[in-house]
C-alpha positions in Angstrom: 137.7 -169.8 -19.9 136.7 -170.9 -16.4 139.0 -173.9 -16.6 141.9 -171.6 -17.6 141.1 -169.3 -14.7 141.0 -172.1 -12.2 144.3 -173.5 -13.6 145.9 -170.1 -12.9 144.7 -170.2 -9.3 145.4 -173.9 -8.8 148.1 -175.1 -11.1 148.0 -178.7 -12.2 150.5 -181.3 -11.1 151.8 -184.2 -13.1 150.2 -187.4 -12.1 153.5 -189.2 -12.7 156.1 -187.0 -10.9 154.0 -184.3 -9.3 155.8 -181.6 -11.3 153.8 -178.3 -11.5 152.5 -177.2 -14.8 150.4 -179.9 -16.4 148.5 -183.1 -15.5 151.1 -185.1 -17.5 154.5 -183.6 -18.0 156.6 -184.1 -21.2 159.0 -186.5 -19.5 156.3 -188.7 -18.1 154.4 -188.6 -21.4 157.4 -189.9 -23.2 157.6 -192.8 -20.8 154.3 -194.1 -21.9 154.7 -196.6 -24.7 152.2 -196.3 -27.6 151.3 -199.8 -28.6 148.4 -199.9 -31.1 146.5 -203.2 -30.8 143.7 -204.6 -32.9 141.0 -206.5 -31.0 139.4 -207.9 -34.2 138.8 -206.3 -37.5 136.8 -203.3 -36.2 138.2 -202.5 -32.8 141.6 -201.0 -31.9 143.2 -199.7 -28.7 146.4 -197.6 -28.2 147.8 -198.2 -24.7 148.3 -201.1 -22.3 146.0 -200.6 -19.3 148.4 -202.5 -17.1 150.9 -199.6 -17.5 150.6 -197.8 -14.1 150.8 -194.4 -15.5 148.1 -195.1 -18.1 145.8 -196.5 -15.5 146.5 -193.5 -13.2 145.8 -191.0 -16.0 142.5 -192.6 -16.9 141.4 -192.7 -13.3 142.4 -189.0 -12.9 140.3 -188.2 -16.0 137.3 -190.1 -14.8 137.3 -189.5 -11.0 139.5 -186.4 -10.4 138.3 -184.0 -13.2 141.6 -183.9 -15.1 140.0 -183.1 -18.4 143.3 -182.2 -19.9 144.2 -185.9 -19.9 141.1 -186.5 -22.0 142.5 -184.1 -24.6 145.9 -185.8 -24.4 144.4 -189.2 -25.1 142.2 -187.8 -27.9 145.2 -186.3 -29.7 147.1 -189.6 -29.3 144.2 -191.5 -30.8 143.9 -189.1 -33.6 147.6 -189.3 -34.5 147.5 -193.1 -34.6 144.2 -193.9 -36.2 143.0 -190.8 -38.1 145.9 -188.6 -39.2 146.8 -190.9 -42.1 143.3 -190.4 -43.5 143.8 -186.6 -43.3 147.1 -186.8 -45.1 146.0 -189.3 -47.7 145.1 -188.4 -51.3 141.8 -190.2 -51.1 139.3 -189.0 -48.5 136.5 -191.3 -47.4 133.4 -191.0 -49.5 131.0 -191.3 -46.6 130.9 -189.1 -43.5 132.7 -190.3 -40.4 130.7 -189.8 -37.2 132.3 -190.1 -33.7 130.0 -191.4 -31.0 131.4 -191.5 -27.4 130.2 -194.2 -25.1 128.1 -192.3 -22.5 128.4 -192.0 -18.8 125.4 -192.5 -16.5 123.5 -189.6 -15.0 125.0 -190.2 -11.6 128.6 -190.1 -13.0 127.8 -186.9 -14.9 126.5 -185.2 -11.8 129.7 -186.1 -9.9 132.1 -185.4 -12.7 130.4 -182.7 -14.7 131.3 -184.3 -18.1 131.5 -187.5 -20.0 135.2 -188.5 -20.2 134.7 -190.4 -23.5 133.1 -187.3 -24.9 136.2 -185.2 -23.9 138.4 -187.7 -25.8 136.1 -187.7 -28.8 136.0 -183.9 -28.9 139.8 -183.7 -28.9 139.9 -186.1 -31.8 137.6 -183.9 -33.8 139.5 -180.7 -33.0 142.8 -182.3 -34.0 141.3 -183.5 -37.3 139.9 -180.0 -38.0 143.5 -178.6 -37.7 144.5 -181.0 -40.5 141.5 -180.2 -42.6 139.7 -183.5 -41.9 136.0 -183.1 -41.1 134.7 -185.5 -38.5 131.2 -185.2 -37.2 130.7 -185.5 -33.4 127.4 -186.8 -32.0 128.2 -186.3 -28.3 124.7 -187.1 -27.0 123.4 -189.6 -29.5 124.1 -192.6 -27.4 122.7 -192.4 -23.8 122.0 -194.7 -20.9 118.4 -195.7 -20.4 119.1 -196.9 -16.8 121.8 -196.7 -14.2 124.0 -199.9 -14.0 126.9 -201.0 -11.9 130.4 -199.9 -13.1 131.8 -202.6 -15.2 134.8 -202.9 -13.0 132.5 -204.2 -10.2 131.2 -207.0 -12.4 133.7 -209.7 -11.9 133.0 -212.2 -14.7 132.4 -211.8 -18.5 128.8 -213.1 -18.1 128.1 -210.5 -15.3 129.5 -207.7 -17.5 127.3 -208.7 -20.4 124.2 -208.8 -18.1 125.2 -205.5 -16.5 125.0 -203.6 -19.8 122.2 -205.6 -21.6 119.9 -203.1 -23.3 121.4 -200.2 -21.3 121.8 -197.9 -24.2 119.3 -195.8 -26.1 119.8 -193.7 -29.3 118.7 -190.2 -30.1 118.3 -188.9 -33.7 119.8 -192.2 -35.0 118.8 -191.2 -38.5 121.9 -189.0 -38.6 124.2 -192.0 -38.9 122.3 -193.9 -41.7 124.7 -194.9 -44.4 127.7 -193.3 -42.5 130.8 -194.7 -40.8 130.4 -194.6 -37.1 133.4 -194.6 -34.8 132.7 -195.5 -31.2 135.1 -193.8 -28.7 135.7 -195.3 -25.2 138.4 -195.2 -22.6 139.0 -198.9 -21.7 138.0 -202.1 -23.3 138.1 -205.3 -21.1 135.7 -208.0 -22.2 134.1 -205.8 -24.9 130.6 -206.2 -23.4 129.9 -202.4 -23.3 131.1 -201.9 -26.9 129.0 -204.8 -28.1 125.9 -203.4 -26.6 126.6 -199.9 -27.9 127.0 -201.4 -31.4 123.8 -203.3 -31.1 121.9 -200.1 -30.2 123.4 -198.1 -33.1 123.1 -200.9 -35.7 119.3 -200.5 -35.7 119.9 -197.1 -37.5 121.7 -198.7 -40.5 125.1 -197.1 -40.4 127.5 -198.2 -43.2 129.8 -199.7 -40.6 130.7 -199.3 -36.9 134.3 -199.1 -35.8 135.7 -198.6 -32.3 138.8 -196.9 -30.9 139.6 -196.9 -27.2 142.5 -195.6 -25.2 143.5 -198.8 -23.5 143.0 -202.5 -23.2 
């Protein structure tokens, strides 16, 4: 409600053309090419991070509190990777649990939210509208320590070292025997996702998949 009230006072402007009304207008949205890409058998992304508008939208979500863009990306991920499950005749036998990659405490203080959590919540809400139940564990994965932003680590080795043993897991028993879907914004070297999978694997999920907005 507070967000809606603030939007009335300070209308959003499109990050692409500056048109008043939304953070991403319909015209600019249609200019973004959806290009699903598999980064292996268990990891998939939806957009090209080199697209200037995609990059600008993700930065606006992360650093300028444009939460509506997280909802946009979440719905896009749902339509590409989950909607077919909702429409299929055979539903998965095991529960599907969405686990967003967490932000650090410092980022949460500045931003007020975990951007990957906003994306994951939008996926869950879109699924609910189609009658597909997805569980959301928004706070299961957490950062045990502050680390540099991955963008500041210039090499693959540095990125791996930067996130080594950075994640902890709360109430991990909730994912035992279930399908876990990690949700993140951008995958570059895959070091963050690999470390998140390592932490969650200790709790014996049936499998761990990953969807991300861009690569």
